[in-house]
PDB file of N, H, CA, C and O in Angstrom:
ATOM      1  N   MET A   1       7.263  -5.999   2.196  1.00  0.00           N
ATOM      2  CA  MET A   1       6.578  -6.245   0.974  1.00  0.00           C
ATOM      3  C   MET A   1       5.150  -5.629   0.988  1.00  0.00           C
ATOM      4  O   MET A   1       4.343  -6.037   1.824  1.00  0.00           O
ATOM      5  N   THR A   2       4.816  -4.691   0.122  1.00  0.00           N
ATOM      6  H   THR A   2       5.472  -4.360  -0.557  1.00  0.00           H
ATOM      7  CA  THR A   2       3.457  -4.024  -0.232  1.00  0.00           C
ATOM      8  C   THR A   2       2.622  -4.364  -1.121  1.00  0.00           C
ATOM      9  O   THR A   2       3.219  -4.586  -2.175  1.00  0.00           O
ATOM     10  N   TYR A   3       1.883  -4.465  -1.177  1.00  0.00           N
ATOM     11  H   TYR A   3       1.398  -4.285  -0.321  1.00  0.00           H
ATOM     12  CA  TYR A   3       0.839  -5.057  -2.350  1.00  0.00           C
ATOM     13  C   TYR A   3      -0.888  -4.383  -2.155  1.00  0.00           C
ATOM     14  O   TYR A   3      -1.457  -3.959  -1.149  1.00  0.00           O
ATOM     15  N   GLY A   4      -1.368  -4.521  -3.614  1.00  0.00           N
ATOM     16  H   GLY A   4      -0.906  -4.866  -4.431  1.00  0.00           H
ATOM     17  CA  GLY A   4      -2.635  -3.885  -3.469  1.00  0.00           C
ATOM     18  C   GLY A   4      -3.595  -4.836  -2.770  1.00  0.00           C
ATOM     19  O   GLY A   4      -3.382  -6.046  -2.694  1.00  0.00           O
ATOM     20  N   TYR A   5      -4.342  -4.410  -2.416  1.00  0.00           N
ATOM     21  H   TYR A   5      -4.516  -3.427  -2.478  1.00  0.00           H
ATOM     22  CA  TYR A   5      -5.288  -5.552  -1.403  1.00  0.00           C
ATOM     23  C   TYR A   5      -6.754  -5.246  -2.142  1.00  0.00           C
ATOM     24  O   TYR A   5      -7.479  -4.336  -1.739  1.00  0.00           O
ATOM     25  N   ARG A   6      -7.132  -6.145  -3.324  1.00  0.00           N
ATOM     26  H   ARG A   6      -6.544  -6.884  -3.652  1.00  0.00           H
ATOM     27  CA  ARG A   6      -8.264  -6.117  -3.975  1.00  0.00           C
ATOM     28  C   ARG A   6      -9.537  -6.890  -3.353  1.00  0.00           C
ATOM     29  O   ARG A   6     -10.190  -7.660  -4.058  1.00  0.00           O
ATOM     30  N   ARG A   7      -9.789  -6.704  -2.301  1.00  0.00           N
ATOM     31  H   ARG A   7      -9.259  -6.079  -1.728  1.00  0.00           H
ATOM     32  CA  ARG A   7     -11.052  -7.073  -1.678  1.00  0.00           C
ATOM     33  C   ARG A   7     -11.464  -6.066  -0.542  1.00  0.00           C
ATOM     34  O   ARG A   7     -10.619  -5.363   0.012  1.00  0.00           O
ATOM     35  N   PRO A   8     -12.613  -6.032  -0.264  1.00  0.00           N
ATOM     36  CA  PRO A   8     -13.149  -4.764   0.384  1.00  0.00           C
ATOM     37  C   PRO A   8     -12.813  -5.179   1.692  1.00  0.00           C
ATOM     38  O   PRO A   8     -13.135  -6.301   2.082  1.00  0.00           O
ATOM     39  N   PRO A   9     -11.950  -4.067   2.693  1.00  0.00           N
ATOM     40  CA  PRO A   9     -11.638  -2.808   1.894  1.00  0.00           C
ATOM     41  C   PRO A   9     -10.673  -2.677   0.990  1.00  0.00           C
ATOM     42  O   PRO A   9      -9.544  -3.060   1.297  1.00  0.00           O
ATOM     43  N   PHE A  10     -10.922  -2.103  -0.320  1.00  0.00           N
ATOM     44  H   PHE A  10     -11.839  -1.792  -0.569  1.00  0.00           H
ATOM     45  CA  PHE A  10      -9.838  -2.124  -1.250  1.00  0.00           C
ATOM     46  C   PHE A  10      -8.878  -1.054  -0.744  1.00  0.00           C
ATOM     47  O   PHE A  10      -9.316   0.003  -0.291  1.00  0.00           O
ATOM     48  N   GLY A  11      -7.306  -1.371  -0.830  1.00  0.00           N
ATOM     49  H   GLY A  11      -6.951  -2.230  -1.197  1.00  0.00           H
ATOM     50  CA  GLY A  11      -6.336  -0.486  -0.587  1.00  0.00           C
ATOM     51  C   GLY A  11      -4.989  -1.205  -0.827  1.00  0.00           C
ATOM     52  O   GLY A  11      -4.669  -1.853  -1.823  1.00  0.00           O
ATOM     53  N   ASN A  12      -4.200  -0.937   0.388  1.00  0.00           N
ATOM     54  H   ASN A  12      -4.460  -0.411   1.197  1.00  0.00           H
ATOM     55  CA  ASN A  12      -2.818  -1.582   0.067  1.00  0.00           C
ATOM     56  C   ASN A  12      -2.561  -1.890   1.401  1.00  0.00           C
ATOM     57  O   ASN A  12      -2.984  -1.432   2.463  1.00  0.00           O
ATOM     58  N   GLN A  13      -1.740  -2.805   1.096  1.00  0.00           N
ATOM     59  H   GLN A  13      -1.397  -3.178   0.234  1.00  0.00           H
ATOM     60  CA  GLN A  13      -1.157  -3.381   2.615  1.00  0.00           C
ATOM     61  C   GLN A  13       0.595  -4.039   2.710  1.00  0.00           C
ATOM     62  O   GLN A  13       1.330  -4.347   1.772  1.00  0.00           O
ATOM     63  N   VAL A  14       0.783  -4.077   3.742  1.00  0.00           N
ATOM     64  H   VAL A  14       0.185  -3.827   4.504  1.00  0.00           H
ATOM     65  CA  VAL A  14       2.536  -4.382   4.005  1.00  0.00           C
ATOM     66  C   VAL A  14       2.369  -5.675   4.753  1.00  0.00           C
ATOM     67  O   VAL A  14       1.404  -5.852   5.497  1.00  0.00           O
ATOM     68  N   ARG A  15       3.358  -6.634   4.549  1.00  0.00           N
ATOM     69  H   ARG A  15       4.141  -6.490   3.944  1.00  0.00           H
ATOM     70  CA  ARG A  15       4.073  -7.643   5.542  1.00  0.00           C
ATOM     71  C   ARG A  15       5.110  -7.755   5.493  1.00  0.00           C
ATOM     72  O   ARG A  15       5.700  -7.754   4.412  1.00  0.00           O
ATOM     73  N   ILE A  16       5.824  -7.919   6.854  1.00  0.00           N
ATOM     74  H   ILE A  16       5.345  -7.920   7.732  1.00  0.00           H
ATOM     75  CA  ILE A  16       7.191  -7.973   6.931  1.00  0.00           C
ATOM     76  C   ILE A  16       7.808  -9.558   7.682  1.00  0.00           C
ATOM     77  O   ILE A  16       7.436 -10.418   8.479  1.00  0.00           O
ATOM     78  N   SER A  17       8.926  -9.239   6.845  1.00  0.00           N
ATOM     79  H   SER A  17       9.229  -8.540   6.197  1.00  0.00           H
ATOM     80  CA  SER A  17       9.692 -10.840   6.904  1.00  0.00           C
ATOM     81  C   SER A  17      11.044 -10.128   7.506  1.00  0.00           C
ATOM     82  O   SER A  17      11.394  -8.951   7.420  1.00  0.00           O
ATOM     83  N   GLU A  18      11.718 -11.300   8.179  1.00  0.00           N
ATOM     84  H   GLU A  18      11.433 -12.256   8.250  1.00  0.00           H
ATOM     85  CA  GLU A  18      13.170 -11.101   8.643  1.00  0.00           C
ATOM     86  C   GLU A  18      14.016 -12.044   7.640  1.00  0.00           C
ATOM     87  O   GLU A  18      15.145 -11.808   7.209  1.00  0.00           O
ATOM     88  N   ASP A  19      13.260 -13.090   7.389  1.00  0.00           N
ATOM     89  H   ASP A  19      12.343 -13.281   7.739  1.00  0.00           H
ATOM     90  CA  ASP A  19      14.266 -14.019   6.496  1.00  0.00           C
ATOM     91  C   ASP A  19      13.847 -14.298   5.014  1.00  0.00           C
ATOM     92  O   ASP A  19      14.480 -15.025   4.248  1.00  0.00           O
ATOM     93  N   GLY A  20      12.713 -13.632   4.716  1.00  0.00           N
ATOM     94  H   GLY A  20      12.199 -13.042   5.338  1.00  0.00           H
ATOM     95  CA  GLY A  20      12.175 -14.270   3.500  1.00  0.00           C
ATOM     96  C   GLY A  20      10.948 -15.344   3.424  1.00  0.00           C
ATOM     97  O   GLY A  20      10.221 -15.393   2.431  1.00  0.00           O
ATOM     98  N   ARG A  21      10.810 -16.027   4.324  1.00  0.00           N
ATOM     99  H   ARG A  21      11.400 -15.987   5.130  1.00  0.00           H
ATOM    100  CA  ARG A  21      10.093 -16.972   4.573  1.00  0.00           C
ATOM    101  C   ARG A  21       9.143 -17.220   5.403  1.00  0.00           C
ATOM    102  O   ARG A  21       8.236 -18.008   5.135  1.00  0.00           O
ATOM    103  N   LYS A  22       9.228 -16.623   6.435  1.00  0.00           N
ATOM    104  H   LYS A  22       9.965 -15.983   6.653  1.00  0.00           H
ATOM    105  CA  LYS A  22       7.880 -16.084   7.343  1.00  0.00           C
ATOM    106  C   LYS A  22       7.558 -14.569   7.533  1.00  0.00           C
ATOM    107  O   LYS A  22       8.324 -13.760   8.056  1.00  0.00           O
ATOM    108  N   TRP A  23       6.401 -14.315   7.070  1.00  0.00           N
ATOM    109  H   TRP A  23       5.778 -14.972   6.645  1.00  0.00           H
ATOM    110  CA  TRP A  23       5.866 -13.220   7.307  1.00  0.00           C
ATOM    111  C   TRP A  23       4.817 -12.545   8.135  1.00  0.00           C
ATOM    112  O   TRP A  23       3.878 -13.227   8.545  1.00  0.00           O
ATOM    113  N   SER A  24       4.878 -11.455   8.377  1.00  0.00           N
ATOM    114  H   SER A  24       5.640 -10.901   8.043  1.00  0.00           H
ATOM    115  CA  SER A  24       3.968 -10.957   9.496  1.00  0.00           C
ATOM    116  C   SER A  24       2.149 -11.206   8.966  1.00  0.00           C
ATOM    117  O   SER A  24       1.714 -11.571   7.874  1.00  0.00           O
ATOM    118  N   ALA A  25       1.578 -10.920   9.953  1.00  0.00           N
ATOM    119  H   ALA A  25       1.932 -10.623  10.840  1.00  0.00           H
ATOM    120  CA  ALA A  25       0.265 -10.424   9.645  1.00  0.00           C
ATOM    121  C   ALA A  25       0.195  -8.997   8.888  1.00  0.00           C
ATOM    122  O   ALA A  25       0.693  -7.907   9.168  1.00  0.00           O
ATOM    123  N   PRO A  26      -0.753  -9.503   7.642  1.00  0.00           N
ATOM    124  CA  PRO A  26      -0.831  -7.710   7.235  1.00  0.00           C
ATOM    125  C   PRO A  26      -1.419  -6.514   7.921  1.00  0.00           C
ATOM    126  O   PRO A  26      -2.346  -6.376   8.718  1.00  0.00           O
ATOM    127  N   ARG A  27      -0.638  -5.758   7.392  1.00  0.00           N
ATOM    128  H   ARG A  27       0.116  -5.870   6.744  1.00  0.00           H
ATOM    129  CA  ARG A  27      -0.815  -4.015   8.138  1.00  0.00           C
ATOM    130  C   ARG A  27      -1.330  -3.604   6.669  1.00  0.00           C
ATOM    131  O   ARG A  27      -1.219  -3.936   5.489  1.00  0.00           O
ATOM    132  N   THR A  28      -2.096  -2.474   7.672  1.00  0.00           N
ATOM    133  H   THR A  28      -2.186  -2.203   8.631  1.00  0.00           H
ATOM    134  CA  THR A  28      -2.817  -1.609   6.235  1.00  0.00           C
ATOM    135  C   THR A  28      -2.042  -0.656   6.210  1.00  0.00           C
ATOM    136  O   THR A  28      -1.409  -0.278   7.195  1.00  0.00           O
ATOM    137  N   ILE A  29      -1.978  -0.059   4.909  1.00  0.00           N
ATOM    138  H   ILE A  29      -2.493  -0.365   4.108  1.00  0.00           H
ATOM    139  CA  ILE A  29      -1.176   1.291   4.581  1.00  0.00           C
ATOM    140  C   ILE A  29      -2.549   2.273   3.943  1.00  0.00           C
ATOM    141  O   ILE A  29      -2.650   3.491   4.085  1.00  0.00           O
ATOM    142  N   SER A  30      -3.396   1.497   3.323  1.00  0.00           N
ATOM    143  H   SER A  30      -3.314   0.507   3.208  1.00  0.00           H
ATOM    144  CA  SER A  30      -4.706   2.387   2.730  1.00  0.00           C
ATOM    145  C   SER A  30      -5.829   1.414   2.777  1.00  0.00           C
ATOM    146  O   SER A  30      -5.798   0.252   2.372  1.00  0.00           O
ATOM    147  N   ASP A  31      -6.769   2.009   3.296  1.00  0.00           N
ATOM    148  H   ASP A  31      -6.794   2.953   3.625  1.00  0.00           H
ATOM    149  CA  ASP A  31      -8.127   1.411   3.025  1.00  0.00           C
ATOM    150  C   ASP A  31      -9.752   1.707   2.189  1.00  0.00           C
ATOM    151  O   ASP A  31     -10.855   1.161   2.198  1.00  0.00           O
ATOM    152  N   ASP A  32      -9.095   2.937   1.487  1.00  0.00           N
ATOM    153  H   ASP A  32      -8.199   3.380   1.480  1.00  0.00           H
ATOM    154  CA  ASP A  32     -10.224   3.759   1.063  1.00  0.00           C
ATOM    155  C   ASP A  32     -10.350   3.786  -0.555  1.00  0.00           C
ATOM    156  O   ASP A  32     -10.939   4.679  -1.164  1.00  0.00           O
ATOM    157  N   GLY A  33      -9.787   2.809  -1.087  1.00  0.00           N
ATOM    158  H   GLY A  33      -9.308   2.083  -0.592  1.00  0.00           H
ATOM    159  CA  GLY A  33      -9.892   2.688  -2.558  1.00  0.00           C
ATOM    160  C   GLY A  33     -11.403   2.588  -2.892  1.00  0.00           C
ATOM    161  O   GLY A  33     -12.296   2.208  -2.134  1.00  0.00           O
ATOM    162  N   ALA A  34     -11.519   3.028  -4.253  1.00  0.00           N
ATOM    163  H   ALA A  34     -10.794   3.337  -4.869  1.00  0.00           H
ATOM    164  CA  ALA A  34     -12.896   3.034  -4.664  1.00  0.00           C
ATOM    165  C   ALA A  34     -13.316   1.921  -5.190  1.00  0.00           C
ATOM    166  O   ALA A  34     -14.544   1.839  -5.200  1.00  0.00           O
ATOM    167  N   SER A  35     -12.727   0.984  -5.657  1.00  0.00           N
ATOM    168  H   SER A  35     -11.730   1.051  -5.649  1.00  0.00           H
ATOM    169  CA  SER A  35     -12.689  -0.309  -6.060  1.00  0.00           C
ATOM    170  C   SER A  35     -11.349  -1.132  -6.403  1.00  0.00           C
ATOM    171  O   SER A  35     -10.238  -0.945  -5.906  1.00  0.00           O
ATOM    172  N   VAL A  36     -11.720  -2.105  -7.388  1.00  0.00           N
ATOM    173  H   VAL A  36     -12.622  -2.257  -7.792  1.00  0.00           H
ATOM    174  CA  VAL A  36     -10.223  -3.046  -7.474  1.00  0.00           C
ATOM    175  C   VAL A  36      -9.155  -2.419  -8.108  1.00  0.00           C
ATOM    176  O   VAL A  36      -7.959  -2.606  -7.882  1.00  0.00           O
ATOM    177  N   ASP A  37      -9.759  -1.516  -9.074  1.00  0.00           N
ATOM    178  H   ASP A  37     -10.730  -1.364  -9.258  1.00  0.00           H
ATOM    179  CA  ASP A  37      -8.600  -0.981 -10.147  1.00  0.00           C
ATOM    180  C   ASP A  37      -7.601  -0.027  -9.225  1.00  0.00           C
ATOM    181  O   ASP A  37      -7.723   1.194  -9.327  1.00  0.00           O
ATOM    182  N   LEU A  38      -6.911  -0.420  -8.598  1.00  0.00           N
ATOM    183  H   LEU A  38      -6.811  -1.412  -8.515  1.00  0.00           H
ATOM    184  CA  LEU A  38      -5.668   0.130  -7.741  1.00  0.00           C
ATOM    185  C   LEU A  38      -4.405  -0.592  -7.304  1.00  0.00           C
ATOM    186  O   LEU A  38      -4.607  -1.788  -7.100  1.00  0.00           O
ATOM    187  N   GLY A  39      -3.521  -0.305  -7.164  1.00  0.00           N
ATOM    188  H   GLY A  39      -3.357   0.667  -7.330  1.00  0.00           H
ATOM    189  CA  GLY A  39      -2.269  -1.309  -6.601  1.00  0.00           C
ATOM    190  C   GLY A  39      -1.130  -0.768  -7.149  1.00  0.00           C
ATOM    191  O   GLY A  39      -0.875   0.423  -7.329  1.00  0.00           O
ATOM    192  N   TYR A  40      -0.215  -2.104  -7.493  1.00  0.00           N
ATOM    193  H   TYR A  40      -0.422  -3.071  -7.347  1.00  0.00           H
ATOM    194  CA  TYR A  40       1.235  -1.812  -7.612  1.00  0.00           C
ATOM    195  C   TYR A  40       1.691  -0.911  -6.952  1.00  0.00           C
ATOM    196  O   TYR A  40       1.995   0.128  -7.538  1.00  0.00           O
ATOM    197  N   PRO A  41       1.882  -1.022  -5.540  1.00  0.00           N
ATOM    198  CA  PRO A  41       2.741  -0.016  -4.943  1.00  0.00           C
ATOM    199  C   PRO A  41       4.056  -0.081  -4.808  1.00  0.00           C
ATOM    200  O   PRO A  41       4.588  -1.164  -4.564  1.00  0.00           O
ATOM    201  N   SER A  42       4.759   1.027  -4.943  1.00  0.00           N
ATOM    202  H   SER A  42       4.326   1.907  -5.142  1.00  0.00           H
ATOM    203  CA  SER A  42       6.241   1.178  -4.798  1.00  0.00           C
ATOM    204  C   SER A  42       6.534   1.501  -3.643  1.00  0.00           C
ATOM    205  O   SER A  42       5.788   2.384  -3.217  1.00  0.00           O
ATOM    206  N   THR A  43       7.531   1.070  -2.733  1.00  0.00           N
ATOM    207  H   THR A  43       8.136   0.353  -3.079  1.00  0.00           H
ATOM    208  CA  THR A  43       7.789   1.598  -1.359  1.00  0.00           C
ATOM    209  C   THR A  43       9.271   1.946  -1.016  1.00  0.00           C
ATOM    210  O   THR A  43      10.053   0.997  -1.067  1.00  0.00           O
ATOM    211  N   VAL A  44       9.756   3.129  -0.685  1.00  0.00           N
ATOM    212  H   VAL A  44       9.121   3.900  -0.644  1.00  0.00           H
ATOM    213  CA  VAL A  44      11.108   3.324  -0.151  1.00  0.00           C
ATOM    214  C   VAL A  44      11.101   3.813   1.218  1.00  0.00           C
ATOM    215  O   VAL A  44      10.125   4.307   1.783  1.00  0.00           O
ATOM    216  N   GLN A  45      12.593   3.588   1.850  1.00  0.00           N
ATOM    217  H   GLN A  45      13.385   3.186   1.391  1.00  0.00           H
ATOM    218  CA  GLN A  45      12.457   3.906   3.225  1.00  0.00           C
ATOM    219  C   GLN A  45      13.339   5.503   3.184  1.00  0.00           C
ATOM    220  O   GLN A  45      14.343   5.730   2.508  1.00  0.00           O
ATOM    221  N   LEU A  46      12.737   6.330   3.969  1.00  0.00           N
ATOM    222  H   LEU A  46      11.921   6.145   4.518  1.00  0.00           H
ATOM    223  CA  LEU A  46      13.722   7.546   3.990  1.00  0.00           C
ATOM    224  C   LEU A  46      14.516   7.734   4.834  1.00  0.00           C
ATOM    225  O   LEU A  46      14.369   7.009   5.818  1.00  0.00           O
ATOM    226  N   LYS A  47      15.498   8.574   4.872  1.00  0.00           N
ATOM    227  H   LYS A  47      15.617   9.162   4.072  1.00  0.00           H
ATOM    228  CA  LYS A  47      16.715   8.395   5.950  1.00  0.00           C
ATOM    229  C   LYS A  47      16.122   8.853   7.266  1.00  0.00           C
ATOM    230  O   LYS A  47      16.885   8.629   8.206  1.00  0.00           O
ATOM    231  N   ASP A  48      14.992   9.423   7.598  1.00  0.00           N
ATOM    232  H   ASP A  48      14.372   9.605   6.835  1.00  0.00           H
ATOM    233  CA  ASP A  48      14.693   9.561   8.656  1.00  0.00           C
ATOM    234  C   ASP A  48      13.754   8.011   9.539  1.00  0.00           C
ATOM    235  O   ASP A  48      13.257   7.949  10.663  1.00  0.00           O
ATOM    236  N   GLY A  49      13.832   7.036   8.507  1.00  0.00           N
ATOM    237  H   GLY A  49      14.236   7.087   7.593  1.00  0.00           H
ATOM    238  CA  GLY A  49      13.243   5.476   9.071  1.00  0.00           C
ATOM    239  C   GLY A  49      11.851   5.542   8.372  1.00  0.00           C
ATOM    240  O   GLY A  49      11.546   4.463   7.865  1.00  0.00           O
ATOM    241  N   THR A  50      10.719   6.757   8.178  1.00  0.00           N
ATOM    242  H   THR A  50      10.966   7.634   8.590  1.00  0.00           H
ATOM    243  CA  THR A  50       9.754   6.406   7.472  1.00  0.00           C
ATOM    244  C   THR A  50       9.529   5.861   6.302  1.00  0.00           C
ATOM    245  O   THR A  50      10.498   5.785   5.546  1.00  0.00           O
ATOM    246  N   PHE A  51       8.347   5.393   5.883  1.00  0.00           N
ATOM    247  H   PHE A  51       7.560   5.454   6.497  1.00  0.00           H
ATOM    248  CA  PHE A  51       8.199   4.663   4.383  1.00  0.00           C
ATOM    249  C   PHE A  51       7.190   5.583   3.593  1.00  0.00           C
ATOM    250  O   PHE A  51       6.315   6.193   4.207  1.00  0.00           O
ATOM    251  N   VAL A  52       7.324   5.676   2.218  1.00  0.00           N
ATOM    252  H   VAL A  52       8.035   5.180   1.720  1.00  0.00           H
ATOM    253  CA  VAL A  52       6.706   6.437   1.282  1.00  0.00           C
ATOM    254  C   VAL A  52       6.156   5.175   0.413  1.00  0.00           C
ATOM    255  O   VAL A  52       6.947   4.326   0.003  1.00  0.00           O
ATOM    256  N   THR A  53       4.893   5.105   0.179  1.00  0.00           N
ATOM    257  H   THR A  53       4.251   5.795   0.513  1.00  0.00           H
ATOM    258  CA  THR A  53       4.383   4.220  -0.778  1.00  0.00           C
ATOM    259  C   THR A  53       3.437   4.985  -1.940  1.00  0.00           C
ATOM    260  O   THR A  53       2.482   5.736  -1.744  1.00  0.00           O
ATOM    261  N   VAL A  54       3.977   4.578  -3.119  1.00  0.00           N
ATOM    262  H   VAL A  54       4.753   3.967  -3.278  1.00  0.00           H
ATOM    263  CA  VAL A  54       3.070   5.345  -3.803  1.00  0.00           C
ATOM    264  C   VAL A  54       2.378   4.035  -4.914  1.00  0.00           C
ATOM    265  O   VAL A  54       2.943   3.014  -5.308  1.00  0.00           O
ATOM    266  N   TRP A  55       1.114   4.479  -5.178  1.00  0.00           N
ATOM    267  H   TRP A  55       0.655   5.308  -4.858  1.00  0.00           H
ATOM    268  CA  TRP A  55       0.562   3.567  -5.993  1.00  0.00           C
ATOM    269  C   TRP A  55      -0.548   4.256  -7.099  1.00  0.00           C
ATOM    270  O   TRP A  55      -0.884   5.440  -7.105  1.00  0.00           O
ATOM    271  N   TYR A  56      -1.021   3.197  -8.028  1.00  0.00           N
ATOM    272  H   TYR A  56      -0.748   2.235  -8.024  1.00  0.00           H
ATOM    273  CA  TYR A  56      -2.260   3.786  -8.901  1.00  0.00           C
ATOM    274  C   TYR A  56      -3.517   3.638  -8.389  1.00  0.00           C
ATOM    275  O   TYR A  56      -3.701   2.623  -7.717  1.00  0.00           O
ATOM    276  N   GLU A  57      -4.488   4.445  -8.545  1.00  0.00           N
ATOM    277  H   GLU A  57      -4.339   5.270  -9.090  1.00  0.00           H
ATOM    278  CA  GLU A  57      -5.753   4.179  -8.318  1.00  0.00           C
ATOM    279  C   GLU A  57      -6.517   4.720  -9.139  1.00  0.00           C
ATOM    280  O   GLU A  57      -6.132   5.779  -9.634  1.00  0.00           O
ATOM    281  N   LEU A  58      -7.644   4.247  -9.482  1.00  0.00           N
ATOM    282  H   LEU A  58      -7.957   3.387  -9.080  1.00  0.00           H
ATOM    283  CA  LEU A  58      -8.859   4.924 -10.208  1.00  0.00           C
ATOM    284  C   LEU A  58      -9.811   5.419  -9.469  1.00  0.00           C
ATOM    285  O   LEU A  58     -10.549   4.515  -9.075  1.00  0.00           O
ATOM    286  N   PRO A  59     -10.160   6.573  -9.064  1.00  0.00           N
ATOM    287  CA  PRO A  59     -11.162   7.017  -8.157  1.00  0.00           C
ATOM    288  C   PRO A  59     -12.498   6.843  -8.698  1.00  0.00           C
ATOM    289  O   PRO A  59     -12.682   6.646  -9.899  1.00  0.00           O
ATOM    290  N   ARG A  60     -13.433   6.911  -7.845  1.00  0.00           N
ATOM    291  H   ARG A  60     -13.283   7.072  -6.869  1.00  0.00           H
ATOM    292  CA  ARG A  60     -14.787   6.742  -8.111  1.00  0.00           C
ATOM    293  C   ARG A  60     -15.168   7.990  -9.282  1.00  0.00           C
ATOM    294  O   ARG A  60     -14.731   9.140  -9.243  1.00  0.00           O
ATOM    295  N   ASN A  61     -16.161   7.382 -10.386  1.00  0.00           N
ATOM    296  H   ASN A  61     -16.516   6.447 -10.418  1.00  0.00           H
ATOM    297  CA  ASN A  61     -16.632   8.255 -11.341  1.00  0.00           C
ATOM    298  C   ASN A  61     -15.503   9.142 -12.095  1.00  0.00           C
ATOM    299  O   ASN A  61     -15.801  10.195 -12.658  1.00  0.00           O
ATOM    300  N   ALA A  62     -14.258   8.657 -12.061  1.00  0.00           N
ATOM    301  H   ALA A  62     -14.016   7.801 -11.604  1.00  0.00           H
ATOM    302  CA  ALA A  62     -13.175   9.212 -12.658  1.00  0.00           C
ATOM    303  C   ALA A  62     -12.878   8.596 -14.154  1.00  0.00           C
ATOM    304  O   ALA A  62     -12.889   7.367 -14.223  1.00  0.00           O
ATOM    305  N   ALA A  63     -12.636   9.270 -15.253  1.00  0.00           N
ATOM    306  H   ALA A  63     -12.627  10.269 -15.197  1.00  0.00           H
ATOM    307  CA  ALA A  63     -12.296   8.490 -16.474  1.00  0.00           C
ATOM    308  C   ALA A  63     -10.350   8.027 -16.401  1.00  0.00           C
ATOM    309  O   ALA A  63      -9.773   7.121 -17.002  1.00  0.00           O
ATOM    310  N   ASN A  64      -9.893   8.856 -15.625  1.00  0.00           N
ATOM    311  H   ASN A  64     -10.362   9.592 -15.136  1.00  0.00           H
ATOM    312  CA  ASN A  64      -8.303   8.420 -15.822  1.00  0.00           C
ATOM    313  C   ASN A  64      -7.946   7.943 -14.158  1.00  0.00           C
ATOM    314  O   ASN A  64      -8.664   8.212 -13.195  1.00  0.00           O
ATOM    315  N   ALA A  65      -6.924   7.333 -14.122  1.00  0.00           N
ATOM    316  H   ALA A  65      -6.341   7.114 -14.904  1.00  0.00           H
ATOM    317  CA  ALA A  65      -6.392   6.642 -12.706  1.00  0.00           C
ATOM    318  C   ALA A  65      -5.530   7.826 -12.414  1.00  0.00           C
ATOM    319  O   ALA A  65      -5.233   8.607 -13.318  1.00  0.00           O
ATOM    320  N   VAL A  66      -5.169   7.969 -11.339  1.00  0.00           N
ATOM    321  H   VAL A  66      -5.410   7.335 -10.605  1.00  0.00           H
ATOM    322  CA  VAL A  66      -4.139   8.841 -10.696  1.00  0.00           C
ATOM    323  C   VAL A  66      -3.269   8.144  -9.638  1.00  0.00           C
ATOM    324  O   VAL A  66      -3.565   7.113  -9.033  1.00  0.00           O
ATOM    325  N   LEU A  67      -2.136   8.881  -9.511  1.00  0.00           N
ATOM    326  H   LEU A  67      -1.895   9.718 -10.002  1.00  0.00           H
ATOM    327  CA  LEU A  67      -1.108   8.513  -8.391  1.00  0.00           C
ATOM    328  C   LEU A  67      -1.208   9.048  -7.076  1.00  0.00           C
ATOM    329  O   LEU A  67      -1.290  10.226  -6.727  1.00  0.00           O
ATOM    330  N   ARG A  68      -1.182   7.651  -6.172  1.00  0.00           N
ATOM    331  H   ARG A  68      -1.115   6.695  -6.456  1.00  0.00           H
ATOM    332  CA  ARG A  68      -1.515   8.212  -4.474  1.00  0.00           C
ATOM    333  C   ARG A  68      -0.271   8.019  -3.730  1.00  0.00           C
ATOM    334  O   ARG A  68       0.566   7.309  -4.288  1.00  0.00           O
ATOM    335  N   GLN A  69       0.014   8.494  -2.613  1.00  0.00           N
ATOM    336  H   GLN A  69      -0.666   9.070  -2.160  1.00  0.00           H
ATOM    337  CA  GLN A  69       1.091   8.237  -1.849  1.00  0.00           C
ATOM    338  C   GLN A  69       0.583   8.277  -0.598  1.00  0.00           C
ATOM    339  O   GLN A  69      -0.454   8.878  -0.317  1.00  0.00           O
ATOM    340  N   ALA A  70       1.380   7.554   0.326  1.00  0.00           N
ATOM    341  H   ALA A  70       2.222   7.066   0.098  1.00  0.00           H
ATOM    342  CA  ALA A  70       0.916   7.360   1.925  1.00  0.00           C
ATOM    343  C   ALA A  70       2.612   7.437   2.226  1.00  0.00           C
ATOM    344  O   ALA A  70       3.511   6.986   1.516  1.00  0.00           O
ATOM    345  N   ARG A  71       2.728   8.221   3.623  1.00  0.00           N
ATOM    346  H   ARG A  71       1.998   8.587   4.200  1.00  0.00           H
ATOM    347  CA  ARG A  71       3.929   8.393   4.171  1.00  0.00           C
ATOM    348  C   ARG A  71       3.494   7.214   5.662  1.00  0.00           C
ATOM    349  O   ARG A  71       2.334   7.164   6.071  1.00  0.00           O
ATOM    350  N   TRP A  72       4.200   6.682   6.063  1.00  0.00           N
ATOM    351  H   TRP A  72       5.142   6.723   5.730  1.00  0.00           H
ATOM    352  CA  TRP A  72       4.080   5.880   7.310  1.00  0.00           C
ATOM    353  C   TRP A  72       5.336   5.158   7.885  1.00  0.00           C
ATOM    354  O   TRP A  72       6.446   4.997   7.379  1.00  0.00           O
ATOM    355  N   VAL A  73       4.848   4.780   9.060  1.00  0.00           N
ATOM    356  H   VAL A  73       3.946   4.911   9.471  1.00  0.00           H
ATOM    357  CA  VAL A  73       6.130   4.276  10.017  1.00  0.00           C
ATOM    358  C   VAL A  73       6.052   3.029  10.334  1.00  0.00           C
ATOM    359  O   VAL A  73       4.889   2.776  10.647  1.00  0.00           O
ATOM    360  N   LEU A  74       6.776   2.056  10.412  1.00  0.00           N
ATOM    361  H   LEU A  74       7.721   2.261  10.157  1.00  0.00           H
ATOM    362  CA  LEU A  74       6.627   0.732  10.763  1.00  0.00           C
ATOM    363  C   LEU A  74       6.751   0.451  12.124  1.00  0.00           C
ATOM    364  O   LEU A  74       7.821   0.488  12.731  1.00  0.00           O
ATOM    365  N   GLU A  75       5.563   0.142  12.659  1.00  0.00           N
ATOM    366  H   GLU A  75       4.693   0.112  12.167  1.00  0.00           H
ATOM    367  CA  GLU A  75       5.378   0.073  14.093  1.00  0.00           C
ATOM    368  C   GLU A  75       5.775  -1.280  14.619  1.00  0.00           C
ATOM    369  O   GLU A  75       5.099  -2.114  14.016  1.00  0.00           O
ATOM    370  N   SER A  76       6.466  -1.774  15.362  1.00  0.00           N
ATOM    371  H   SER A  76       7.014  -1.096  15.852  1.00  0.00           H
ATOM    372  CA  SER A  76       6.672  -2.718  16.095  1.00  0.00           C
ATOM    373  C   SER A  76       5.480  -3.656  16.924  1.00  0.00           C
ATOM    374  O   SER A  76       5.824  -4.595  17.643  1.00  0.00           O
TER     375      SER A  76
END
């Protein structure tokens, strides 16, 4: 499960569950957001096993939000 983290440091986090009842501690995908105006991440797993997460974010001093992405690996 990926989700926007709207407390400093602003960004996105992931938690892992094997059964949908017990969840891992949070892992950071991004932590460089300018403010709480970010989130709603969507994540897919690629054929090579890596993940790509895309989310919206309003950069500092910007009039419009942008889409950002991160490619990451689930480490055990």
